[in-house]
Residue, then its C-alpha position, 0 to 999 in steps of 0.5 A: m500500500s503505497s500511500l497510507s492515510e489515517f482513514t485508509f489505515e483505520l479501515a485496515v485496522c478494522q478489517w484486521v481486528e475483525r479477523h484476528w482479535p485478540p492479538a494473542g490467544e484464541r477468540e473466546a467471544p464474538i465481537v462487533v467492530a465499529r469506527q468513529l464512536g464515543t461520547r460527545g467529547r471523545r470519539w475513538d477511531t476503532i471500537i471493539v465490543e466483546c459480546d456474550p454469545a447468548g446475549l448477542r443472539e437475544r439482542a438480535r430480536f430487537g432489530s438491527e437499528a440502534l436503541n438510543s438512550d430513551l429507547l434503552h430506558v424503555v426496553e430495559h425496564a419494560p415489565a413482564e405484565w401490563a402496567w401504566y408506563q409511569d408506574a413501570l419505568p423509573h423516573p427519567g429525570y426529564p418530563w414524562r412526555y418524552v418517555r411517552d414518545a419513546v414508548h410509542e417509538a419502541a412500540d412502532r419498532g416492535v420491541i415492546e407492546t402497548r395498549r390503552g388501559a383504564n382512563g385511556r392510560i398508555e400501558l406497556r409490557r415487554k416482548w423479551p427481556y433486554p439482554d446483558w450482551v456486552r462483556r468488554i469494550v476496547a478502544i483503539e486510537n489509530k496513528p499510522d506514523l507514530d513518531a515521537s511528536a505524534a506520541r507526545d500529542l497523543r499523550p493528553q488524550i490517552e491520559r483522559d481515556v485512562a482516567l475516565s476508564l470508560a473502555d476496558e482497554v485502550w490501545i494505540a495502533t500504528a503501522a509496522t515499519g520492520e523496526r522495533v518500537e523505540p522504548a523512548l517512544i513508548e515512554d511518551v504515552p501512558v503506560q496503561a495504553g497498549i501499542l499494536t503494530v499492524d502490518v498492512a501488507a500481511s492481512t491474510d496472516d496474523g499481521a500484528d505485534v503487541a509492542w506494549h500490553p495495556q493494563t485492564l481498566d475498571p469501568s465499573e468504578p467511578g472515573t475522572r474527567i480531566l477538564e483542564r490541565p496546566d500547559g507545562g510552562t516554566y511558570d505554570a503552577s495552576a492546578a488541573r480541573f477535573e470532575y468525577a463520572d459516576a459508575a451509573w453514567k459510565a454503564d449507560k454510556r457504554l451500552e449506548i456506544a455498544e448499541r451504535a456499534y451494533a447498528r453501524g459497524w465499520r463499513s458504514y464509511v460508504e454512507s459519507m462517500r460517493p460510491d455512485c461516482r464512476h471512479f469509485q472502486l472497492a479494490d484489493e490493496d495487499g489483501w485489504l478490501l478498501p475504497r479506491c479512486g480510479a481518477k486519483e489512482r490511490s485510496q482516497t479519504a472520506s473527506e475527499c470523496h464527495g460531490g464537490c470533488p473536481d474528479f467526481e463524475p456521476e455514473p452514466p444512467a445506462w449503468r443503472q438501467q435494465g439491471w446491467p451490469i449491477e442492479g441499480g448500478p455499481g454504486a448501489g452494488v458497493r452499498s449492497l456488498l458492504a451491507r451484506q458483509r455487515e449483516r453477516r457479523r450479526p446473528n440472525p434474529e430468526e435463530s434467536 
């Protein structure tokens, strides 16, 4: 792979993780891999959700779309027997009318049942218990060129990840260069974070090495949000500002992240690109199936691939007509292929 942007490397890491995670040992549980997910203040490049097998099959009953925080509040607490929703659900901390809207949405999606009870009150009951399907969450920051400067720039963010401990493990993935990772470079990042070197030219084998093993964090305990810290200047004696994140907030946020990962996967990158351009290709790059621009003759980035690109050319109408050569045209074929690959990573709801 001659030119390796962070976007291209990120997709390669997602493919490697899907095939070979964990980096040492046998896989003991199914995984869901996604990209560009996190909290309002922090977005991780790659997310790995290690799942309970039985719980993951039960989760499939709730459909392939994500359950947001409002819907999770409903399905997690929906009773086994009919009850007025305000009696059945714990107070959400915001007006009940928003809960009522979420109850209707959950019913429309078929994940709970509702009826009109006495005095026209909305009653609900669950169809299935919402499962405990998430075992662990692993966060990876991708940095193909991890030189000393990049490591120093990453340090404050990785320190925040470790302090908050929203994920069970935090890793940095970098491109393998054939050279060992310098000890001085490892010292530039927090020791709690692991360092993974990925060989993008060896995708069919176990082409990654652990340069530094991470420490396991404890998401069940309260975490610390680092809000502001001294800039490190000679005369900077100011104190860091921080606040605590309680365990309940972390548990809710982890489940929301896992739900979005379940729905999106990592192949959703195509939704923000233009596969309907005649130059868009899915090409085999040293064993990795990655987007490629025929006009640029390289793997493009997501920010480059848009309708305003000077090389953008819509597919000729003839490509989309009469089902030839692909039903709906090559762009539709690319979307369909990636959607099928994403679906294969989820259990079949009918087998649950």
